N, C-alpha and C positions, 0 to 999 in steps of 0.2 A: 856298677854304679853304686856309690855309697849313699848313706842315709841323707847327708846334706844335699847331694846332687838330686836325689829323688824328691826331696822337699822343694827345692828350687823349681824342678820340672813341674811338679804338681801345682805350685803357685802360678807358674807361667800359663799352664793349660787352663787353670781356673780363671785367671784374668782374661784370657782370650775368650773363653766360653761365656763369661759374664758380659763381656763387651758385645758378643754376637747376640746373646739373649736380650740385652738392653736395646740393641738395634732392631731386632725382630719385634720386641715388645712394643716399640714405639710405632710400628706399622699400623696404619688405619686404612680400611678398605675405601676405595673411591666411591663416590655417590653412584647409586644405581642408574642405569641408562635412562630409566623413566623420569628421573629427577633432573636430567641434564637439559640444556636448551635444545629445542627441536632441531636446529641445523646439525647438531653433533650426532643425532640418532640415525642409525642405519635402518632402512626398511627391511633389511634381511635378518636383523637380530630382534627377536621378540623381547620386550622388557622383562617378562617373567623368567625367560631363560637367562638373561643377564643377571638378574638378582640371584638365581640359583647358582650360577657359576661363581659369583662373588662370594656367596655364602660358603661354597666348597673351598675356595681359596683361603678364606679367613680361617676355616677350620684347620686347613693344612699348615698355615702359619702358626696357629696356636699349638698344634702338635709339635712343630719344630722348636718352639720356645720351650715346651715341656721336655723335649729330648735333650736340649742344651742344659737345662737345669739338672736333669737326671745325670748328665755327664759330670757335672761339677760335683754332685754329691757322691757319684760313683768312685771318685778318686780316693777318698777316705771319708765315709759318712760321719759327720760330726757326732751322731748318736752313739757310735762305737766308743768314742773317747768319753762321752758323758755318762753312758749307761752300761756299756759292755754289750757283748754279742746277743745274749738272750733277750734282754729288754729292748734292744734296738730292733730285733726282729718282731717282738711283740708290738712295738709302735708301728712298724710297717704293716703288720696284720690288721691293726685297728684302721689304718688308712684304707687298706683294701676292702675291709668290711663296710666302711663308710661309703665307698664309691661303687661297690658291686653288691651282688646278692650272695657272695661267697663267704662262708664261715671259716675262719682260719684260727687254728690253735698252735701254740708254740710251747714245747715241753723240753725241760732240761732237768738233770739230777737236782735233788733238793740241796745237795752240798755245793752245787755250782759246777762250773767248768774249770776253775782255777785260772792261773795266768796263762794267756795264750799269746804267741807271737803275733805281732801286728799283721804280718802277711797272711797268716792263717785266718785271723778274724775277718779281714777284708774279703778273702776268697770265699769263706763260708757265707758271709753276709750276701755277697753278690750272687753266689750260686743259689742260695735259698730264695732271694727276692726274685731272681729270674725264673726259677721254677714256679713260685707262687703266681707271678705274672702270667706265665704260660697257662697255668690252670685257670686263672680268672678269664683269660681271653679265649681259650680254645677247647677246654675240657668239658664244658657244660656241667661242671661239678657243683654240688651243694656244699661240700666240706673239703677242707685241705688241712693236713696235719703235718707239722714240722717237729721232728725229734732231734735233739742234740745229745751226744754222749761223748765220753772220752776214755781212752786207754792210753796206748802209746801214740795214738792219733786222735784227731777230732772226727767224730762220726756224725754225719748229717743225713737224715732220711726225710724226704718230702713225699707224702702220699695223698691221693685224692680219690673221690668216688665218681669220677667222670666217665666219659665214653671210651677212654683208652686210646692207644695209638694203633693205627692199622699196620699190619705187617708190611715192611718195606718202605715205611714213611721216611723220606730223606731227612737228614739232620739240617735244621735251620740255623740261622745265625746265633740265636740264643743258646741252643744246645751245644753248638761248636764252642762258643765262648765259655760255657760252663766247663766243658771238658778241658779246654786250654788252661783255665784257672787252676783246676785240680792238677793237671800235668806239670805246671810251672813249679809246684811245690813237691813234685815226686809222688803225687797222690793219684787216686783213681776215681772215676765217676762212671756209674752205670745206670741204665734206664731199663725198666721192665714194665710190661703192660699186659693186661688181660682184658677180658670182655668188660670188666668193670674196674676202671681206675688205672692210674699209672704211678710207679714208684721211681723216684730219683734218689740214688744213694751215692754219697761221696765219702771218701776216706782221705783225710788230709794229715800227713805225718807231722808230728810235733818234734822238732829237733831237741836233742838232749842239751841241757845247759852246759855251756863251755866252762 
């Protein structure tokens, strides 16, 4: 698939995702059973339970809207084009810190990372953000550190001070996706964990200029 075809595909997926998001975003929960006319109420359903169920459904729909929006941005995050990889990750870190109790730092060489192929940038961004999300949701960590470096490949290391992974923990969807992103570029991704914290390391080859 050439660049033009990829661009058209991304545009199509984005349009579909936005349409779904708009549809879900327009959803409004029905009135609680307690607010409906008496003949429509069932004696077997307590009003408080109905309100709780509706609140749960509303939360699930809101989560679905968020997932669709993240899908759109996951195609090629606009921040990568505007700011580059390091600053885009720093912006993501700010959002995570705003919404959680996790402190996230992003580090890169003072000289910068140089020009990176678009595919490498996207893969590194998605791997890093998935790793940060996993830390914020599951690790019980206070801090998360993202380090970027470059030699013949882009090196990405994400560490946290959380509870670590128990031995034999199966790979979830997020971990599988991270490994696939690295493998698509001929790279490697590894995860190590101890009693304190987890480390996600990725090495993404940078092709020689043709």
